[in-house]
Backbone as ProteinMPNN parsed JSONL, in Angstrom:
{"seq_chain_A": "MQGGLALGVLGLGTIPTLLAYGTVLGTVSAKRRASLHRGLGTTFLLLGHISVTHELILLGFDIPHFDVPFYQPLA", "coords_chain_A": {"N_chain_A": [[0.821, -1.186, 0.0], [1.915, 1.24, 0.83], [3.956, 1.501, -1.048], [2.506, 1.76, -3.44], [1.191, 4.17, -2.924], [3.426, 5.864, -2.769], [4.374, 5.698, -5.419], [2.19, 6.836, -6.717], [2.274, 9.482, -5.724], [4.748, 10.22, -6.766], [4.146, 10.111, -9.503], [2.2, 12.174, -9.658], [3.826, 14.284, -8.96], [5.489, 14.55, -11.149], [3.944, 15.597, -13.144], [3.697, 18.561, -13.23], [6.341, 19.199, -14.02], [6.641, 17.894, -16.515], [4.644, 19.218, -17.929], [5.629, 21.86, -17.913], [8.011, 21.419, -19.34], [7.013, 20.615, -21.854], [5.667, 22.955, -22.556], [7.754, 24.825, -22.725], [9.251, 23.661, -24.793], [7.495, 24.076, -26.882], [7.812, 26.75, -27.433], [10.356, 27.096, -28.335], [12.794, 27.221, -30.954], [13.191, 24.87, -33.712], [15.849, 24.126, -34.188], [17.144, 24.791, -31.787], [15.72, 23.137, -30.084], [16.521, 20.613, -30.965], [19.234, 20.646, -30.23], [18.911, 20.849, -27.486], [17.647, 18.396, -26.88], [19.713, 16.687, -27.64], [21.696, 17.371, -25.78], [20.376, 16.656, -23.385], [20.111, 13.912, -23.816], [22.795, 13.116, -23.815], [23.426, 13.746, -21.177], [21.745, 11.933, -19.771], [22.852, 9.502, -20.639], [25.418, 9.703, -19.503], [24.76, 9.776, -16.751], [23.606, 7.233, -16.517], [25.819, 5.634, -17.133], [27.505, 6.233, -14.97], [25.986, 5.173, -12.854], [25.87, 2.4, -13.527], [28.622, 1.686, -13.566], [29.343, 2.153, -10.89], [27.728, 0.306, -9.594], [28.794, -2.088, -10.616], [31.325, -1.926, -9.521], [30.694, -2.273, -6.846], [30.064, -4.935, -6.959], [32.53, -6.05, -7.23], [34.09, -5.731, -9.501], [36.852, -4.277, -11.161], [36.755, -1.274, -12.357], [37.47, 1.638, -14.217], [36.335, 4.785, -13.05], [34.245, 7.726, -12.512], [34.755, 10.014, -9.853], [32.189, 10.816, -7.883], [30.81, 13.504, -6.231], [28.88, 13.514, -3.234], [26.128, 14.215, -1.068], [26.106, 14.008, 2.376], [24.146, 14.2, 4.919], [24.156, 13.394, 7.625], [26.703, 12.732, 8.33]], "CA_chain_A": [[0.0, 0.0, 0.0], [2.785, 2.414, 0.888], [4.65, 1.603, -2.324], [1.552, 2.302, -4.412], [1.001, 5.578, -2.602], [4.656, 6.563, -3.162], [4.388, 5.812, -6.882], [1.163, 7.809, -7.088], [2.798, 10.818, -5.434], [5.791, 10.465, -7.759], [3.475, 10.426, -10.762], [1.612, 13.514, -9.561], [4.911, 15.26, -8.906], [6.117, 14.741, -12.462], [3.026, 16.294, -14.058], [4.091, 19.953, -13.484], [7.605, 19.257, -14.748], [6.392, 17.535, -17.908], [3.852, 20.303, -18.519], [6.547, 22.974, -18.157], [8.929, 21.017, -20.403], [6.278, 20.685, -23.108], [5.385, 24.359, -22.858], [9.011, 25.444, -23.148], [9.6, 23.138, -26.116], [6.623, 24.674, -27.882], [8.221, 28.124, -27.726], [11.753, 27.086, -28.777], [12.964, 26.87, -32.366], [13.508, 23.464, -33.97], [17.29, 23.934, -34.055], [17.449, 24.825, -30.354], [15.097, 21.942, -29.515], [17.382, 19.477, -31.294], [20.433, 20.697, -29.387], [18.468, 20.555, -26.119], [17.455, 16.95, -26.79], [21.025, 16.061, -27.717], [22.336, 17.58, -24.487], [19.694, 15.83, -22.391], [20.475, 12.521, -24.094], [24.159, 12.933, -23.332], [23.361, 13.761, -19.71], [21.162, 10.679, -19.311], [23.842, 8.442, -20.86], [26.456, 9.861, -18.503], [24.216, 9.342, -15.461], [23.472, 5.786, -16.583], [27.173, 5.063, -17.07], [27.971, 6.364, -13.592], [25.248, 4.214, -12.031], [26.277, 1.033, -13.854], [29.989, 1.44, -13.117], [29.385, 2.07, -9.427], [27.137, -0.98, -9.206], [29.767, -3.138, -10.931], [32.398, -1.829, -8.533], [30.181, -2.91, -5.63], [30.1, -6.381, -7.172], [33.91, -6.499, -7.196], [34.803, -5.5, -10.754], [37.734, -3.114, -11.127], [36.412, -0.483, -13.534], [37.731, 3.064, -14.02], [35.072, 5.492, -12.857], [34.273, 9.113, -12.064], [34.447, 10.241, -8.45], [31.008, 11.664, -7.844], [30.567, 14.025, -4.887], [27.508, 13.318, -2.782], [25.775, 14.907, 0.169], [25.84, 13.143, 3.516], [23.711, 15.141, 5.961], [24.356, 12.897, 8.983], [28.095, 12.319, 8.529]], "C_chain_A": [[0.873, 1.262, 0.0], [3.542, 2.613, -0.426], [3.763, 2.192, -3.405], [1.306, 3.782, -4.185], [2.221, 6.396, -3.024], [4.735, 6.732, -4.674], [3.343, 6.805, -7.37], [1.629, 9.237, -6.859], [3.893, 11.184, -6.418], [5.175, 10.85, -9.101], [2.851, 11.811, -10.758], [2.685, 14.598, -9.539], [5.571, 15.508, -10.249], [5.225, 15.515, -13.426], [3.426, 17.751, -14.273], [5.384, 20.081, -14.288], [7.404, 18.934, -16.225], [5.575, 18.609, -18.616], [4.746, 21.496, -18.84], [7.505, 22.652, -19.303], [8.242, 21.111, -21.767], [5.969, 22.111, -23.523], [6.631, 25.064, -23.362], [9.395, 24.956, -24.537], [8.727, 23.726, -27.215], [7.051, 26.072, -28.286], [9.64, 28.217, -28.284], [11.818, 26.673, -30.243], [13.386, 25.413, -32.508], [14.998, 23.184, -33.792], [17.687, 23.883, -32.573], [16.889, 23.586, -29.655], [15.953, 20.701, -29.771], [18.637, 19.476, -30.429], [20.083, 20.427, -27.926], [18.282, 19.055, -25.921], [18.785, 16.208, -26.833], [21.754, 16.19, -26.378], [21.708, 16.741, -23.389], [20.02, 14.355, -22.585], [21.871, 12.197, -23.593], [24.191, 12.879, -21.804], [22.817, 12.447, -19.174], [22.124, 9.507, -19.524], [24.953, 8.51, -19.824], [25.973, 9.393, -17.13], [24.034, 7.825, -15.417], [24.813, 5.097, -16.469], [27.705, 5.114, -15.641], [27.285, 5.339, -12.702], [25.727, 2.784, -12.271], [27.689, 0.753, -13.366], [30.075, 1.337, -11.597], [28.761, 0.767, -8.929], [28.091, -2.136, -9.491], [30.945, -3.121, -9.961], [31.956, -2.47, -7.222], [30.18, -4.43, -5.74], [31.527, -6.928, -7.252], [34.686, -6.323, -8.484], [35.633, -4.227, -10.634], [37.552, -2.329, -12.417], [36.788, 0.97, -13.264], [36.403, 3.82, -13.952], [35.313, 6.932, -12.434], [34.04, 9.139, -10.557], [33.304, 11.25, -8.394], [30.822, 12.18, -6.422], [29.113, 13.779, -4.499], [27.341, 13.921, -1.401], [25.449, 13.886, 1.246], [25.437, 14.02, 4.704], [24.031, 14.686, 7.382], [25.799, 12.497, 9.269], [28.913, 13.398, 9.18]], "O_chain_A": [[0.607, 2.218, -0.728], [3.746, 3.743, -0.868], [4.207, 3.023, -4.197], [1.222, 4.558, -5.137], [2.079, 7.49, -3.571], [5.121, 7.796, -5.159], [3.582, 7.537, -8.33], [1.406, 10.107, -7.701], [3.969, 12.33, -6.862], [5.623, 11.793, -9.754], [2.957, 12.544, -11.741], [2.471, 15.7, -10.044], [6.154, 16.571, -10.464], [5.713, 16.038, -14.428], [3.496, 18.169, -15.428], [5.508, 20.965, -15.136], [7.94, 19.627, -17.09], [5.804, 18.875, -19.796], [4.637, 22.08, -19.918], [7.781, 23.51, -20.142], [8.822, 21.626, -22.723], [6.006, 22.439, -24.709], [6.565, 25.824, -24.328], [9.821, 25.752, -25.373], [9.171, 23.86, -28.355], [6.694, 26.539, -29.367], [10.082, 29.3, -28.666], [11.005, 25.878, -30.714], [13.871, 24.797, -31.559], [15.372, 22.12, -33.298], [18.474, 23.029, -32.165], [17.515, 23.05, -28.74], [16.092, 19.844, -28.899], [19.06, 18.424, -29.948], [20.884, 19.834, -27.202], [18.711, 18.504, -24.907], [18.961, 15.209, -26.136], [22.357, 15.229, -25.9], [22.414, 16.175, -22.555], [20.188, 13.626, -21.607], [22.103, 11.134, -23.017], [24.899, 12.06, -21.217], [23.366, 11.898, -18.219], [22.203, 8.614, -18.68], [25.387, 7.475, -19.318], [26.698, 8.693, -16.424], [24.283, 7.202, -14.385], [24.934, 4.082, -15.783], [28.289, 4.144, -15.159], [27.94, 4.7, -11.879], [25.963, 2.04, -11.319], [27.94, -0.314, -12.804], [30.817, 0.503, -11.079], [29.225, 0.193, -7.944], [28.188, -3.067, -8.691], [31.495, -4.169, -9.621], [32.75, -3.136, -6.558], [30.283, -5.131, -4.732], [31.716, -8.142, -7.335], [35.845, -6.731, -8.556], [35.18, -3.226, -10.078], [38.126, -2.677, -13.449], [36.466, 1.495, -12.198], [35.47, 3.529, -14.701], [36.42, 7.312, -12.052], [33.223, 8.377, -10.04], [33.452, 12.398, -8.814], [30.689, 11.382, -5.494], [28.222, 13.832, -5.347], [28.311, 14.108, -0.666], [24.613, 13.005, 1.045], [26.302, 14.527, 5.418], [24.165, 15.528, 8.269], [26.09, 11.975, 10.345], [30.106, 13.209, 9.418]]}, "name": "protein", "num_of_chains": 1, "seq": "MQGGLALGVLGLGTIPTLLAYGTVLGTVSAKRRASLHRGLGTTFLLLGHISVTHELILLGFDIPHFDVPFYQPLA"}
């Protein structure tokens, strides 16, 4: 029940962001939109690469990786 509620809240939280993204894309030229999509695609690939390499490192594989700073509020 809690998981379903969390997913519902997540879905409701993404609606304003997707609406704003669609509105902004409607006002941007096609050339700028293409470069925006290219940049976002590159960002998502980089984030995916970081996640996969860190997970493989946790499994014991020695893979070169980026040192990613992270926030530890209780440390």
